[in-house]
N, C-alpha and C positions, 0 to 999 in steps of 0.2 A: 685401480687395484685390485686383483682379486678376490673373492672373499677369503679362499682359504689364506693368502700372503698376508692378510689387512689381521686374522685372527690370528698369523705367526709372531704381525706385529705386534697386538694386541698382546699377548703375552710374554715376548722378548722386553714391551718395554714396564711392563710391570714386575718382571723378574728385575730389573733393575731399580725399579722404585723398591722391592724389598728389599733389595740388598744394600744397598740407601738407608735406607733407615737398620739397619744390623749394627752400625757404630754405635761403638760405645758412648752411655751419655754421657755427657761428665759434667758434675756439678759441683759446688760450693758449699757446706752449711755449717750453720751454727746458731745460739742461744744468743739470743739478749739477752744480759740481767733481768731482766723482768722475766727471762722463761719463755720466750715466743720464741718458737721455732722457724729458722730461716734458711728455707734451697734457694738457692740461683743459676738457673741452667742457661746459659751464652749462646745464642743461635742465629745468623748473621743472615740465612737466611732468605727471612721476607722480613720487610721494616713494621714487626709487628711482635706486641705483646700481652700477656697472659698474666696477669695477676690475681692469683688465687689467697683464700684461707679456708685452711678445715679443724671446725673445731670437733674438739673428740667427747661428742653430744651427739643421744640419737633416741629412739624413742623409748632405750632400755634404760637410759636413764634419770625416766619420769617417774613417777608416784601411781598406785595401780589405778587412784580417784582423782590422777588429773592428768591424763592420756593425753597426747595429741600438743605439750607445750615445746616440742623443740621443731616440730614443723609448723607449732605457729610464729616459731621469729624466724624461722624463711622468710615468712613473707611480714612479718611486721618490720626485718634488720634494713627492708626497704621504704619505712614509712618517713625513711628523714635523724635529722640530726641535733643538734643545737646550734647549729651550723649552715645546713643545708635542709632546706625548705622543703614541707609537704609534697612528697608527690614528684619532684625533682631529682630523684635521684639516677633515674630511666630516660629524662630530660638532658640529665645532664651526660651521661655516656653515651646516648644516641645523638647529642649532638657534636660531642668528638670523633664520630665517628666508629666509635664502637659498639657491642654485643654487650649482655649483662646476665646472667640466670641463677642458679640456685639450687639446692637439693638436700633431704633431709632421708636419710634411712635409721635404721635400730642403731648405728651403730656412731653416724656421725652425720652432722651438718658442713653441706659444703657450698662457700660463694664464690663469684669469680666475674671474671672480667677480661674479653680482649680487646686492646687498643692499637693503634697507633703505636708506635716501640718510642713515638718523642712526645706521647701524653702515659708514660711511665708512672710520671711526680701523680700523676690525676688521679690513676689507680689506686695505687698506696694511701693519698690523704682518705676515697675517702673507705677503701678497707678500716681506715683507722678510726674513724667519722662513728663507722661502726659499734667499733670496741668501744672508746672508753666516750664519746655523746653520744648512745642513740638515742630518738628523740623516745620514751615509753607514756605514756597519756593518755585518759581517757577516749580522748577524740580516732587515736591510731589505733589502740585497741577495740575499742567499739567497730570502730572500718573494718579490723582483718581480721574480725572475729564470723562480718557477713563473709569476704572471703571467700575465708577456710570452710562455711558452713556449705558456700555454691558451690567454690570446688569439691566434696565430696558430695554433693547432691549428682556436681555433672556429669566427673569421675566413675564414680561408686554405685549409691543408692539406684543412677538413670539410665543406668548399661548393662547390657545384657553381661552376663556370667564378672558384674564389677565386683562383686561381694567375696572372689574368690580366695583372693589372699590373705582375708578376716578373715575368713572360714579355717582354712588352710589353718593356718596359723593358731587359733581359737582351741582348733581340734586337738593340735600338735602337740601345747604346751599345756602345765597347768598352774607351774609357778614360777617357770623362768617370765621375767617381762617380754619377752619375748612374744607372749599369749596376745598382744596387743600389737597393731599394728601404728607405722609413723603417722601417718592421716589421726588416728585419732577419736574421742567420740568427742559428738556434738554439747552433750549436755557436760559435761570436765572441762569443757572450753567458757561455755555458758555462766560457770560455777564460778570459775577463778574470779581471784580481785587482782584489782588495781599492783596492790602489796605483793601478790603471788607471782606476776609477769616479772614485775622489779629485781626480786633475789634469785629469780630461775640464773634471769641477766648476770647481776653481777656473782652467780657460784660459777657460771658457764663460761663465760664469751667472756673470758679473759689474756692473757699472752700468752700466760703457763699453762692452758689448753689447749691451744692455735698452732698450726703452723703454718706459718706465711712461705707458697710456693711459686716463682714469679721461671716464669717460661722464654723465652723469645728477645728479642733484639737488641740485648742491650750491654752495658759496659756492666763488667764483674763488681768495677771497685766504686763506680761511680751511685750501684745500684745500692751498695752498702751503708755509704751517706745518705742516700733519699731515705731506706729504710731506718736507719736512725735519728732521722728526722723526726718520718713520723711516727714512731713507733714504742723510741726507747721511754719516753715519757708517764707512754700508760701505767700504771701500778699497778704491780704483781695480783691477782685471784689469794683471797685467803680462807673463803670459805670451803669446807667441806663437798665436797663431792659424791652424788650418787654413784656407786663403781659395782652393780652388784657381782653377788661369788655364789648366792644360787646354784647351785645343779640339778637338770633337769632328770627326774628319774628317767630309765629309760623304758618305752612302750613296750609291755609286754605281750600285748595279746591284740586282735584287729583289732581299730577301731571304725566303726559303718556310722551314715548318719545319710541324708535328704535334706538336699535345702532347695526351696522351690521359686523359684526366679520369672522375670517375667521374658522369659525366653523362648521361642520356638525349637529349636532340638535342645535334645539331653546334651549332658558335658556329662564326664566322669576322669575322677583326678584324684589320683592318690598320691601317697606322700610318706617319706621313707626319711631317718633321721641321720645326719650324713657329721663328720668331724668337722674343727673347726678350720678352717681356713690355715694355708699354711704347714698344716699336719701333711705326714705324705701322704697317710692314705683322701686327702680333700685334691689332691692332683692325681691321683687313680678317677679318685668319683668324679671331677673334672673329666675326664678326657673321657668317662662314658656317658658322657653327657655329649657331648659331638658326634659319638659314635654313634649315638641313637636318633640325635634328634636335629647337626646341622645337614640340611644341604637332600636335594633328591634322592642321592645311595639311603639313607643314613635310617639305620635297620623300622624305626616308627616308619617315616614316610614310607618305605619299600611294604608293608607288611600292613597297615594301618585301613592306607590310602587307593595306597596301588593296586594287592595283590588284591583283598579281604573287602575293597572301598566300604568298611566298616566306619571310617573316618571322615567326614569333610577336610578336620583341620587339625594335627597332632603335635607335640613336643614337651621339649620336659626341659627342665633349666633347674642349678641349683642355688639354693639362695644359701653364698660362702659369708662369714656372721664371725665376727672374736668367739662366739662361744658355739657351740655346737648347730648348726642350720638346720636346713633341710632341701631334701630333693626334689621336685614334683614330676611328675609326669601328666600328661591329662587326652584325651584328644575332648572335639566335638562331632558326636554320630550323624552321620550320615543317614536321609532320611527314608524311616520307615526300620533303622537299627535298633534297636532295643536299649539302654544301656548293656543289661548283661553280654549282651552278645559281646557289647563291645568292651568290658570292662573283661573279659575270655580271654581277648583278640592283645588287650593291653597284658595280662599277661604272662597271655603267651613271649612273649619279646623280650619280655623281664628273665621268666624264665630263660629262653638262652642267652640273653648276656650273663646270665647268673651260672651256667652250665658248660656253656661253647667257648671255649681258646680262638679269639681272631686269630684270620691266618696271617703271613708273616709282610704278605701283599697288605692290609686293610688294616694293618697298625704302621706298616710305615705312611699311608696314605694320610690317619689318622695323628701321625708322629709333624706331619707334613701341616697337616691344618694348623695343628697348634701351635707350632709356630709363627705361621702368617696367624691368626687369634693377636699371640703377644706382638707382635713387632704393628699391627694397627695399631694398638693403646696405646702404643706411642710415637704416630705418625702424623700428631700436630702438636704446636705449641701449650694448648689448654688442653690435652692428652695428657703430657707430659709433667706436664704442672699437677695436674689430678692425680695419677701413679705417683710419683716422686711420695706426695702427701701420704697417698695410701699407705706407701710401704712401710715411712718411715714410723705413721699412726700407725698402725696397725701389729708390725713388726719388729721395727724400730732400727731398720737398717732399707735407709731412702737407693742402697745401690741392689738393690733387688730387681729395681727397675733393669739391669746389665743381668740380672744371675740369674732368675726364680726361673726365666727356660730350661737352664741344667737341670732344676729339680724337677720340671715333667718330665726330661729325654731319658732320667732313669730309673721313671717307669717303666716296667715289664709287664711285656703279657700276661704274666701268670698276676702278677702285682694286679692288675687291672680285673682277671676272676674271685684274685680271694678278694675284694675290697666290696666286687656286686653281688658276693655270697653271705661278706659278713653285714652290707647294709643294707639291701634290698631283700630283704625273708621276712614272708609273707603274715608273721605273725609278730612284724613292729611296724606295723604301718595305719595310716591313714585311706579311706576311701572316703568319697564322697560322690553321690549323685547331686547332679543337677538340674531339674522337672519343671517343667514352666507350670505354671501354678494353677493350668485350670486341670493337670494330673494330681492333687489335691485333693481326697478325701473331706 
């Protein structure tokens, strides 16, 4: 086959795949009497099932003097239970042909197993054990203290630019709990007592603070019976949960600082406050992110890397959060380029997006990119399970997995310009210079 025909065939097959995924995702959802929300999606295309539980607890639910608890529990929840021996959780799943993992954000914690569909009961049993019989003892806590501290050391302390998110959020928030990141602080994890960990568990890891989302090769009626078998008898949580209502004051003047790090090349980071996820302006900001940084034809790439050769790497991404989050744009300077020049070049792109209405052709390309991104998030059973849970937990509407794309498609070119002008203002941003430690006087 010629190269041209191969490319045409590949594009054709890709379009078929995208169209196939554009089908409506049907699901069943209901609540158990104990408050557990259950979402079931049946898909017989592959003999696989994704079992997931999303707890509506993240770093923002922690106390300022006990940060890192949600992330700590992401690890502790793999320690075992009254009926699962310590260290056996991974072995059980992997021994039955499955994979598993978890992740923690500012707003929620997500656990999952992807298993052969004939092991649905196993996945449900494992998650019910986590919810009801988690082993919290001195051995497990001390083990995970070491694991969490080592993870922080490897991922943040010893990584070039590793502290970027910590610094960005610390400088951008002063009263809201987003001012600390999910990784938390070693000192607070070290100080916490066994009782404090047990109290946190009994408060947040309860059925009425959880969404059980299952996607894959299941029979809905049989799945309901298994869900009832493993979860119906778990008692409802009764403790008061910390749901922050504090409103972060706006940034009214530019904030600047310098971070000295174990790096070779300087970096410039600019952050702007953006609205909470799900709001009208949020969709415009998300589309602007794609315009600025997705692909080789993005504005930042073309200007900073290709044309001016000021940056070795550049990008932008929004932190979409339950409360107003952050838009972050950054560049790592090319050899010999001073951070002041890199900042000026970044600002030229931000100024352009604040003053220039994009062309019809570019706007259509942007809409196409957004549609492709939207579809790809729900292209696997795990992706579907997570998206269904996300939409329910954050918006109270799991069907947004089918309809949220309409919100993007309602955004106009004028909306993009207005959002850029409103949120990317020079007097309401944080600018950080990352410099080598050798540059510190």
